N, C-alpha and C positions, 0 to 999 in steps of 0.2 A: 737669659736662654745659654747657658755654658755647657749644658748637657743635656739638649733636647730631646724626648723622647715620641719615639714615634703616634703615642698613641695620648698625646698629651691634652687639657682642657682647663683651662682656667676660667672661670667666669667670676667677676666683681663681684662678690655681694653686696659692696657700699663703697661709694667714692665720694670726696670730697676733696677741694685743696688741702684740708687739714690734715684729712685721715685717709689710709689707703688700707683696704682689707680685701682678701683675695680667697677665694674656695680652688684650689687648681686640679686639674685633671688630666690623668692620663691612663694606662691601662696594663693587665698583664697576671699571672700567676702560677702557681705551681706549689712543688714540693707534697712527699707521701703519693705520687702521682697512682701509685698501683694498688692505694687502698680503696675498699669497698665504700658503698654510701652509708649514708648516717639516717635511720628510720626514712620517710619515703615511699621509694619503688622496691620493696623488697627486703628493706635493713630492719633491724631491730626497733622496734616503736621506742624504744626508752634511750636508744643511741648506746653510744660508749659509756659502760658504767653505769648506765640509768640518768646521764643528765640531760636527756630531752624532759626529765621529772620533775628537775630543778625548779623550785620555786620564785618567781624575782622580787625582789623587796625595794619598792618603789617607793623613794623620797625625792624631798627638794632637792633640785638642780644646782650644785656648787657653781663657783666662777669656772671659766675652761681656764685648763691648766695652760703653764707657757708652751707644751707642746703641741695643745689643742689651738694655738693662736693669741690665747690672752682674753681679757675683754671682763666684764659682768654677766654675772648669771642672767638667763634669757627673761624679758618680761613676761609677765602674764600677757595670755589672749584675749579676744574679746570676751566680754561676759566674767571675767576674774579669772578663768582658768590658768591654775600654774601646770608648768613644764614638770614631769618626773623625770628622774634618772636611776639606773639602776645596773649592776652588772651582771655579767650571763658567764657561768666557765664553759668552756671547748675544751677539747684535748689538743695538746700543743702539736703533737704529730697522729692524724687519723689513721695511721699504720702501727702505733702502740696506745691504741684505747686505754690502756691500762697507766698510762705516763703521767707526765706532765700536763698539767691542764695550765690555760691564761685565762683570763679575766678579758671579757670583750664589756665595753662601757656603751650601753645604751641609754635612748632617751625617748618620750613622749606625750603626746599631749590627744586628752579623751576625748572623744566623740560627743557633739551635741546632743544629738538624741539618741540616747542610748536603748531607745525602743524600736528605732530601725537600725541597730549600729551593725554593721555587715562581717566586720572584722577589723585588722590592723592593716594599714596600708603602710611598706617598709621602702624606704626611701634610700638610693645611693646618689650622690650628686658628681661624682667623678674623681677624677683624679688619676692614677691612683694616688693616695694620700691625702686626700679633704678629709678631715672630720664631719662626720655625720651630725657629731654632738653641736658643733657649733652653726652647722649648715641650716638645718631643719628649722630652727627658732629666725633666722635671717631670712629665709624666704616663705615663712609662714603665712602672712598674709595672702601669696599667691595660691594658697589651698586650703582657703578659710572654707569655697565651697563644698571640698573633698573629707575636711572635718567634720560634717554635719553627719556623716555616716559610719566614718571611718576614725578610729584610733589612728594618728600620724605616729610615726615610728622611723628613727634613724638610729645611726651607729657608727661607734669608729671599728672599721675593719682590722683584723689581727697586724700588728706593727705600725697602725696609726694612733695618734696622740694617746688616749690613756688606755688603749688595747696594746700593753707592750709596746709601746711603742719606741721604733729603730732611731737608734742615736748614732749619729757618725763625729761630725768636727766640732768643734767650740763654734760660737759665734765668730768671735774675733776671725779665725782661720776661714768661716763662713763668706766674709765680706770678702776677703781677697780671693777667695776659690770663684763666687760669683763676678767678680770685677776682672777678671783672667781673661786673655786674648784668647776667645773660642774658636775664632777663625787664624790658624797660623800660616804666615805665608812664607815664612824659611824654615829650614833644618832645626835652628836651634828653638824658633816659637814651638814646632812641634815637639821639639824634647820636654820643654817646660810643660807640653799641654797634656802630654802623655804620661808625666812624672806625676801632673795635678790628678791625673785619674786614679791613677795606682797610691797615691796616699788617701785620697777619697776612702776609697775602696778599702783600703788599708783599716783607718777609722771607722768603718764602718763594722768590719769583721770585728776589730778589737772592743767595741763596744756592745755590740750587738749578734756576734757570732752566732751562738745556738741558735736564737729564734728565724734567723736569716733563709733555710733551705725551707720553711714552713709558712711565709708570709704570702704566698701566690695567690689565684684568683679562685684556683682549684679549692684549696684551703676554704677562701672565704664564702666560695659557695655553698660547702658543707657546712661552716657556719650560719650561714642564713637558711638552711634546713635546720638546724636545732632550733635556730630562733623560732623558727614557724611552729613547730611544737611545745616549744616552750612559752609561745605565747597563747597556744593554745586555738590555733589557727588549721582547717582542716586542709587548705592550700594558703598560698604564699601568693597572697597581693603585692604588687611590687610595682614601682615604679623608678627607673633607673634613667639617669640623664650620663652623656656622653661616655667616662668608661663604666659607670654603672650601667649601661646598656650590653657592655661584654661579660661583665660580672654576673645580669640577668642572662645571658645568652648561655652561658658556660653551668650557671644553675639550672635551666630548662634541660640540658644537655643530660645533665647527670639525676633529676630528678622530674623528667616530663610530666608524670602523673600527681605531681604536686603543685605545678603552675596554676594561680588562678590568674584574677583579672590582671593582667601586665600591661605595663606601657612603658617602650624605648622611646626615649627624646635623644636627639643630637649624637647620630649611632655610629657608633663604631665600625669600620671595615672587618667583620672578623676573617675574612679570606686573605689578607693582607700581609707580608711578613715586614720585619722590620724597617727594612727599606722601602717597599712600598708604601709603608705607612709615614715614611718622612716624606717621600716624595708627593706625596698626597696633600700631606698637610703644607709645604711647600708652596704648592699651585693653590690650596685653601685659602693661605693666609695672602697667598700675591692677587687673588681674587679678591678679598676683603679690603686689601689696600687700594686696588681699583677703585672699586668703588667709593670708598673712604676720597679717592681724589677726584674722579668725577664729581661729588659731589659739593666740593670745594670749589672746584671750577664753577659750576652752575650758580654759584653764588657771587659771582664777576669779584667785585673789591670789597667786600663784606668777607673773604677768604683773606686770612692773613700771610700765607705762605707763598712764595713767589713760582709764578706758570702761569700760560694761561691753557694750557692741557693738561690734561693728567698724566701723560710722560714729562712733563715738564717739571710737573711737581714731584714725579716720583725719581726723576736726576736730581733733582732738589736733595732729598731725602739719602739716596746713596751716595752723594756728595758729602751730606754734612757725618755718615756713618764712615767712608773714608776719611774724613777727618780728625772725628773722634779716634780710627784705630792708629794714627801716628801723634796726637796729643789729646788727652782728656782734659775737659774742662771743669771748672766748680760745678759740684753736687750739692752734698748736704754736708754742712759742716767740714771736717776735712777729707770729706769723702769726694771723689771727684766722679763725673760720669764718663764712662767709659763706653767702646763702640760695643762691645756684649751687652751692658746693661741699657744702653739705648735702644738695640734691637729687640732684647726683652720689654720694656717699656712699651714701644709700639706693638708690639703683639700682644702685651694687655688690652690695650686698648681696642682691638680689633674682635674682641670677645662680645662686645655689642656696640650696637649704632648708637647707644644712648652718651657712648665715651668718643665717638670722636671728636665732639668738644674738646676734649681733654688732649687729644693726639694734636691737633691743630696747634692748638697751646704751649704742648710742650715743644714741637717741633719749634715752633716759632722763638720762644725762650733761649731754646739751644743755641738757635742759629744766632741769636745775641749774646752767647756765652754763660748763660745760665741754665746748667743741667738737672735742678732740683726737681721739676716737677717729673720728668721722665726717670729717673734715676727711684722718684717714689713709687713711681709706677711698677718696675722692675723690683723694688724691694717688696712691693704686694703680690706680684707674681712668687717670688721666694719666700712668701710666708715671714717677711722681717717685720716687727714692729718697730714703733718712731724711738723705743729705747733699746732698738740693736740686739733684739732677742728673735731668734727666730723657732719658729714651729718645726715640727718635723715632717713635715709638708713634702720637701722635696728629698729628705732621706728616705721617707717610705715609697715616695713614687719611686726613685730609684731603686728601692730593695723588692717591689713587689715587680715590677717592668723586667728586673735582669733575673729574678727565679722564673717569669713567663717565658721570657724569651729565650731560645738556644743561640738568637746569633752574636757573633762577638767577633767586631770587626779591626781589622789593622789597620795600621796607616797608609799602609799601600793600597788596600782594597778601596778604603775612602777615598784616596786623593783619585781614582779611577773613575769614582765617581761623582764628583764634585762640577765636573762642565754641565754632565745631567738635570742638577739639583738648579745650577746657575740658571741654565734655562729654565726652569720650573716659577724660578724666584731670583729676580737681582738682589732683592734684598734680605729675603731671609734663605737663600737656597745653601749658601756659604755653611750658616749657621745648624741649619738642619742636618745636612752632608755630613759635619765632622759631629754633630750629636749623635750618629749611629755609633760612634765609638764609646758613649756611655756605660757600657756595659763589658766594655773591652778587658779590664781588670779585675771584675767582679770575682771573689770568691765563692761563690755557688753557681754551680751550673743551671743552666734553665731548660724548661721541660719541654718546650713545641716552637715549631714555625710561626706558628697563630693558631687561637683557639678553637676547639669543635664544639659549635654551639646547634647541631643537628639535634632537633629535640620531635622527634616523629612522635605521635599521640597526645602533645601538650596541647592545652588549651589556646584560641585564638591568643597572640601578642599585637598592640598595636607599635607600629614600626613609624616615628614620624622622621623624615628628611627635611631638612633646610636649605633652601638652594642658595643660600648665602652665608653658609657655615663655613668659617675658615678653619675650625679645628678638627672637625668630623666632617669632612666632605659629602656631598650630598648622595651621592655615589654608594656611599656605606650605607645607608638605610636598605636601597635594592638589594645589595650582597647581603646583606642580614636576614632578609627573609628569603632568597634563596638558599641560603645556609641552615635556616632552621627547618625547612623543609616544607612541604606541599599543605597547603591547609594549617599553617599556624601563623606564620606573619602577615598580616595586614597592613598596607603601607598607605599611608598618606602623606601629602608634601605642603609644605609650607614654604611660599613665593616670598621671604625676607631675607633678612641681616642677621648677623650676630650668630652665637653660639647658642642653639636650641632652640623649640618654638612654644613649648607652654608658657613659659615665665615672661615672652615677648610680649602678653598680654593681646593677642589675636583673638579677637572673639568665636571664628570659625575652630581654630585649634582647640581652644577651651570648650566648646560645647563638643565638640567629636570624645574629646578625652573624659570631659564629667559624663556624658551619656554611656560611654562603655564601663566606666568604674563605678556610677554608681547605680545604675539600672543594667549593666551588661548588654548595651545596645552596640554590637560590634557596626561600625561604617564603613562603607563601602568601598571596599578595594580602589584607590587610583585617586580618591577625592583630594581636591587640591584646596588648601587656603592659601589668600593673600591679603 
């Protein structure tokens, strides 16, 4: 968590003791803010240079690239259905539609019942920075019911993975960057911290400079409108998770008449600026940690951590992090576990209640002097594989967030806000407070204080809030409904833990979502699932 972002979200796609894989999330976008729409509401049906009429060449999917996180080609779906991949051309700069183009990477699994096929269902799983090419096959079993009548489609947004992915520092440099002290306590540590931020931003500019102004959410939404047309759908049917809800909201704002059956899950609060979002996350992660500690205490002697009350367990955690600030411990190979990486690893496990046992185990092992598990969890959050290769997850995350947000905080401004962050979370406050500086040296200006998602005239959008969500706190769902405007957002509540609701397996949530997406049945606003 060296440079956390106000709109981060990193659900674990799969975690075992031997292998950890993550798909991360945050939020943002911009670039060419004054350009007109592409197709949809009043635009040219064929878009810039007729690109909306292009035909996609769907072929067997290759193994994910290093930038996408590596691994093997996706396994066939039930019934032997194979994943198909294609690339789609879009303008680099929508303000210059006759200029350079870039290729977006797409993936799909065709609907089982073609006679009752509704169309495509496009997914964005969050980030920004997460590869949809790797995420959709990972989560596909959860959406098998929806595949009955939809082609499941996802993509690497611009700047991500195979879609002209942003590049910054080398793997070796990133090892040092993510291990740095991200909560400076002295003037010397502050100087080093800001120097590292500047060096990282400079490396991004050196390796990806021409693309950086154009990788934001506004352009990603325009790309989705192009995608809708290229896929041949009259409306965009969409499932956005975490940052994907912000992307979906920005799409609905730009193209309200193109909104089809749409679900927002793990909802980003569109009304907040960077500071408010970071404070919300501090409270959200602290709430999740409180719930973890309560659960540990409730198990009595079965809990490995010292303490008979939640406060005692949290005091143990803050004490451990304080020790790591002074002296890192053995990690993986020559790499040690630092305070920053331990905090990052703790945060990673709070995205799902399923991973609380890993948190307990990692803290227990770190207390005994072994930081391997917490470091592996931190690596998962940062997109590092076991061979030491980083995906472009966090590079894209930074680039998209920083071209979206206008906020550029100084050391003095950040220092003044720290007491409020520490009050919000004794464990995560300092990290998320200092993380507000993540865009302070960015070479490209940001677009907005917060996104405009107002979408008058759009079709109903199902908005799901999870009361125990650490990364996108529950209040964000109501804020999204209010911002979308009267008659658009339909809120339902899931009383659960972890990041998101549909993938929790809750039958009530899945029934509401499936009924909406498959049959157009809009659930009653205010529905509560537990």
